[in-house]
DRENDODREN-944855 format. One line per field, with one value per residue (C-alpha): residue number from 0; x, y, z. Coordinates in steps of 0.02 Angstrom, whole numbers, plus 50000, padded with zeros to 5 digits. Example, Ala and Ser with C-alpha at 12.3 -4.5 7.8 and 13.67 -1.06 7.14 Angstrom:
BEGIN
pos <- [0 / 1]
u <- [50615 / 50684]
v <- [49775 / 49947]
w <- [50390 / 50357]
// end
This chain:
BEGIN
pos <- [0 / 1 / 2 / 3 / 4 / 5 / 6 / 7 / 8 / 9 / 10 / 11 / 12 / 13 / 14 / 15 / 16 / 17 / 18 / 19 / 20 / 21 / 22 / 23 / 24 / 25 / 26 / 27 / 28 / 29 / 30 / 31 / 32 / 33 / 34 / 35 / 36 / 37 / 38 / 39 / 40 / 41 / 42 / 43 / 44 / 45 / 46 / 47 / 48 / 49 / 50 / 51 / 52 / 53 / 54 / 55 / 56 / 57 / 58 / 59 / 60 / 61 / 62 / 63 / 64 / 65 / 66 / 67 / 68 / 69 / 70 / 71 / 72 / 73 / 74 / 75 / 76 / 77 / 78 / 79 / 80 / 81 / 82 / 83 / 84 / 85 / 86 / 87 / 88 / 89 / 90 / 91 / 92 / 93 / 94 / 95 / 96 / 97 / 98 / 99 / 100 / 101 / 102 / 103 / 104 / 105 / 106 / 107 / 108 / 109 / 110 / 111 / 112 / 113 / 114 / 115 / 116 / 117 / 118 / 119 / 120 / 121 / 122 / 123 / 124 / 125 / 126 / 127 / 128 / 129 / 130 / 131 / 132 / 133 / 134 / 135 / 136 / 137 / 138 / 139 / 140 / 141 / 142 / 143 / 144 / 145 / 146 / 147 / 148 / 149 / 150 / 151 / 152 / 153 / 154 / 155 / 156 / 157 / 158 / 159 / 160 / 161 / 162 / 163 / 164 / 165 / 166 / 167 / 168 / 169 / 170 / 171 / 172 / 173 / 174 / 175 / 176 / 177 / 178 / 179 / 180 / 181 / 182 / 183 / 184 / 185 / 186 / 187 / 188 / 189 / 190 / 191 / 192 / 193 / 194 / 195 / 196 / 197 / 198 / 199 / 200 / 201 / 202 / 203 / 204 / 205 / 206 / 207 / 208 / 209 / 210 / 211 / 212 / 213 / 214 / 215 / 216 / 217 / 218 / 219 / 220 / 221 / 222 / 223 / 224 / 225 / 226 / 227]
u <- [40513 / 40458 / 40349 / 40339 / 40202 / 40310 / 40468 / 40508 / 40521 / 40675 / 40766 / 40710 / 40772 / 40906 / 40991 / 41033 / 41101 / 40944 / 40898 / 40743 / 40745 / 40642 / 40676 / 40731 / 40880 / 40754 / 40660 / 40829 / 40894 / 40738 / 40726 / 40904 / 40884 / 40719 / 40796 / 40946 / 40833 / 40722 / 40866 / 40931 / 40758 / 40733 / 40907 / 40879 / 40700 / 40734 / 40862 / 40727 / 40600 / 40689 / 40822 / 40904 / 40926 / 40998 / 41172 / 41121 / 41108 / 41296 / 41347 / 41260 / 41339 / 41243 / 41066 / 41057 / 41134 / 41011 / 40862 / 40908 / 40930 / 40792 / 40638 / 40741 / 40795 / 40618 / 40567 / 40683 / 40599 / 40432 / 40483 / 40545 / 40393 / 40282 / 40395 / 40371 / 40178 / 40211 / 40332 / 40234 / 40040 / 39984 / 40064 / 39984 / 39800 / 39721 / 39677 / 39597 / 39774 / 39811 / 39647 / 39702 / 39876 / 39792 / 39697 / 39860 / 39958 / 39998 / 40112 / 40202 / 40246 / 40305 / 40413 / 40315 / 40310 / 40262 / 40094 / 40064 / 39951 / 40037 / 40065 / 40098 / 40254 / 40205 / 40117 / 39977 / 40102 / 40217 / 40066 / 40007 / 40185 / 40190 / 40015 / 40058 / 40219 / 40132 / 39993 / 40113 / 40228 / 40076 / 40044 / 40225 / 40223 / 40069 / 40118 / 40300 / 40253 / 40171 / 40320 / 40444 / 40384 / 40305 / 40344 / 40207 / 40079 / 40175 / 40221 / 40056 / 39929 / 39787 / 39829 / 39846 / 39691 / 39777 / 39931 / 39832 / 39879 / 40063 / 40036 / 39922 / 40047 / 40192 / 40087 / 40026 / 40203 / 40270 / 40133 / 40157 / 40352 / 40319 / 40216 / 40348 / 40480 / 40387 / 40356 / 40536 / 40605 / 40485 / 40541 / 40728 / 40704 / 40607 / 40725 / 40892 / 40851 / 40682 / 40679 / 40856 / 40879 / 40774 / 40920 / 41018 / 40866 / 40887 / 41063 / 41079 / 40898 / 40888 / 40817 / 40842 / 40706 / 40688 / 40661 / 40527 / 40432 / 40439 / 40383 / 40296 / 40242 / 40106 / 40222 / 40358 / 40234 / 40182 / 40353 / 40436 / 40283 / 40308 / 40200 / 40241]
v <- [47320 / 47245 / 47105 / 46987 / 47096 / 47249 / 47179 / 47259 / 47138 / 47238 / 47193 / 47012 / 46953 / 47007 / 47128 / 46977 / 46870 / 46777 / 46738 / 46801 / 46898 / 46800 / 46871 / 47054 / 47096 / 47147 / 46980 / 46875 / 46976 / 46957 / 46766 / 46739 / 46847 / 46755 / 46584 / 46613 / 46681 / 46526 / 46408 / 46483 / 46475 / 46294 / 46244 / 46319 / 46279 / 46093 / 46112 / 46176 / 46049 / 45888 / 45858 / 45740 / 45879 / 46009 / 45974 / 46091 / 46239 / 46221 / 46245 / 46418 / 46470 / 46378 / 46368 / 46542 / 46624 / 46517 / 46567 / 46750 / 46756 / 46636 / 46765 / 46910 / 46810 / 46745 / 46932 / 46951 / 46802 / 46868 / 47038 / 46956 / 46846 / 47018 / 47082 / 46937 / 46965 / 47142 / 47073 / 46920 / 46946 / 46997 / 46834 / 46724 / 46734 / 46567 / 46567 / 46437 / 46388 / 46340 / 46234 / 46142 / 46113 / 46037 / 45916 / 45866 / 45863 / 45681 / 45727 / 45849 / 45723 / 45602 / 45746 / 45741 / 45934 / 45905 / 45848 / 46001 / 46140 / 46320 / 46413 / 46593 / 46658 / 46527 / 46368 / 46312 / 46204 / 46351 / 46458 / 46332 / 46323 / 46511 / 46516 / 46373 / 46457 / 46627 / 46562 / 46447 / 46597 / 46693 / 46559 / 46560 / 46746 / 46750 / 46593 / 46651 / 46817 / 46739 / 46603 / 46741 / 46819 / 46681 / 46767 / 46896 / 46760 / 46654 / 46780 / 46893 / 46819 / 46902 / 46795 / 46628 / 46569 / 46594 / 46469 / 46358 / 46479 / 46443 / 46257 / 46287 / 46407 / 46295 / 46148 / 46267 / 46330 / 46158 / 46104 / 46263 / 46237 / 46054 / 46110 / 46237 / 46108 / 45988 / 46127 / 46182 / 46006 / 46000 / 46169 / 46126 / 45960 / 46039 / 46180 / 46092 / 45917 / 45908 / 46066 / 46107 / 46297 / 46354 / 46375 / 46476 / 46587 / 46638 / 46678 / 46770 / 46809 / 46727 / 46576 / 46510 / 46541 / 46340 / 46340 / 46477 / 46397 / 46233 / 46274 / 46453 / 46472 / 46600 / 46704 / 46683 / 46734 / 46892 / 46954 / 46925 / 46963 / 46793 / 46652 / 46474]
w <- [50913 / 50757 / 50707 / 50561 / 50488 / 50469 / 50391 / 50225 / 50074 / 50029 / 50196 / 50192 / 50026 / 49903 / 50025 / 50133 / 49992 / 49951 / 50131 / 50213 / 50383 / 50497 / 50664 / 50703 / 50816 / 50953 / 50944 / 50948 / 51090 / 51194 / 51150 / 51216 / 51371 / 51411 / 51376 / 51491 / 51640 / 51617 / 51613 / 51778 / 51858 / 51790 / 51863 / 52033 / 52038 / 52019 / 52161 / 52274 / 52217 / 52275 / 52400 / 52274 / 52164 / 52282 / 52224 / 52071 / 52191 / 52235 / 52050 / 52051 / 52220 / 52348 / 52423 / 52492 / 52339 / 52229 / 52335 / 52327 / 52135 / 52087 / 52105 / 52030 / 51877 / 51876 / 51857 / 51708 / 51627 / 51662 / 51578 / 51432 / 51417 / 51413 / 51291 / 51178 / 51187 / 51117 / 50987 / 50927 / 50973 / 50796 / 50726 / 50864 / 50801 / 50756 / 50571 / 50450 / 50397 / 50580 / 50586 / 50426 / 50510 / 50666 / 50548 / 50470 / 50622 / 50598 / 50449 / 50546 / 50680 / 50542 / 50472 / 50304 / 50265 / 50087 / 50148 / 50265 / 50217 / 50185 / 50352 / 50404 / 50504 / 50639 / 50626 / 50749 / 50856 / 50880 / 50923 / 51057 / 51125 / 51145 / 51226 / 51341 / 51402 / 51432 / 51535 / 51634 / 51656 / 51719 / 51858 / 51898 / 51926 / 52038 / 52149 / 52153 / 52227 / 52376 / 52386 / 52382 / 52554 / 52653 / 52813 / 52773 / 52796 / 52919 / 53046 / 53042 / 53161 / 53071 / 52918 / 53008 / 52913 / 52748 / 52781 / 52652 / 52523 / 52542 / 52508 / 52352 / 52282 / 52300 / 52218 / 52078 / 52050 / 52031 / 51912 / 51803 / 51805 / 51752 / 51605 / 51549 / 51563 / 51448 / 51322 / 51339 / 51296 / 51142 / 51095 / 51097 / 51013 / 50870 / 50846 / 50857 / 50780 / 50696 / 50596 / 50536 / 50506 / 50658 / 50774 / 50649 / 50615 / 50807 / 50796 / 50627 / 50604 / 50435 / 50339 / 50171 / 50032 / 50032 / 50223 / 50215 / 50068 / 50149 / 50332 / 50313 / 50131 / 50167 / 50264 / 50125 / 49989 / 50098 / 50136 / 49965 / 49856 / 49765 / 49739 / 49750]
// end
């Protein structure tokens, strides 16, 4: 499991036809496993959330099938998220470059990349997304375990005073899920439409020199040993 801080310059430039290795195979594999697991949980979770959306459950085998697989696939998503912590944590430390990025965020929103300060492997926005998804996932895990086995509380006379826990867990689970949905929509929009080249980097693992210089100049200089 490699991070951006351990990638060899030899492997990131000339040996890949002038393109730079941005994501290792392990990182891409985990990203897509986690993405598909999240999508399944999102789909089935929305089906459980509202009667008007229950039709979504029929597409994945019906209510009982969705109810059975939702928590198990959720565990795969959580494991993938923990794996991401090990892969990306060294790159997620807030730096002075990130603080400068936050001050110039209006130019980022306006897609004026030439006015943005140089960034490392990930910019401050990507770091905030990563942390938002991680902490929301932690809430989903804790509340989801309680909701997975509601009979433990409902059918145990000694735990009758804890029935309120189910209500609160259902509420917090929904709130955390809505937070991830918002972040997920932003992530897809940024990757597919706003920043051309991002999606390709998560398929073959590479980005062009121009992309690296424009969006992650500090990282580009580090892995290539070039300035400017």
